[in-house]
C-alpha positions in Angstrom: -2.0 -14.9 18.4 -4.6 -15.1 15.6 -5.1 -11.4 15.8 -1.4 -10.7 15.3 -1.2 -13.0 12.3 -4.3 -11.5 10.7 -2.8 -8.0 11.3 0.4 -9.0 9.5 -1.7 -10.5 6.6 -3.6 -7.3 6.2 -0.4 -5.2 6.2 1.2 -7.5 3.5 -2.0 -7.5 1.4 -2.5 -3.7 1.5 1.2 -3.1 0.8 1.2 -5.5 -2.1 -2.0 -4.0 -3.5 -0.5 -0.5 -3.3 2.6 -1.6 -5.1 0.6 -3.3 -7.9 -1.6 -0.2 -8.1 1.4 2.0 -8.6 2.8 -0.4 -11.3 -0.5 -0.4 -13.2 -0.9 3.4 -13.0 2.7 4.2 -14.0 3.2 1.6 -16.8 -0.1 0.5 -18.1 -2.5 3.4 -17.7 -1.5 5.6 -20.6 -5.0 6.7 -21.6 -6.1 8.6 -18.5 -5.7 12.3 -18.0 -2.5 13.5 -16.2 -4.4 14.7 -13.1 -6.2 11.4 -12.7 -2.9 9.5 -12.9 -1.4 11.8 -10.3 -4.4 11.2 -8.0 -4.0 7.4 -8.5 -0.3 7.6 -7.7 -1.0 9.5 -4.5 -3.6 6.8 -3.6 -1.0 4.1 -4.2 1.6 5.9 -2.1 -0.9 6.3 0.6 -1.6 2.6 0.7 2.2 1.9 0.8 2.7 4.4 3.6 -0.1 2.9 5.6 1.4 -0.5 5.4 4.9 0.7 6.3 3.5 2.7 9.3 1.5 -0.3 10.6 4.5 -2.7 10.1 6.7 -0.3 12.1 4.1 -0.2 14.9 3.8 -4.0 14.9 7.6 -4.3 15.2 7.7 -1.7 17.9 5.2 -3.6 20.0 7.5 -6.6 20.0 10.2 -4.8 22.1 
């Protein structure tokens, strides 16, 4: 039971961090080179994709 709760906490934290990362890169980071901003956007999308994948797997284990 604790393991499942901690898994959900990790999923939510990583997803929230990925979303904030994208927000900072898109709106606040105007001084970086374009290639660096693209790399950071890819990193943020990767974090969001990981959290969505893990959430889908956790929901799939319920059934």
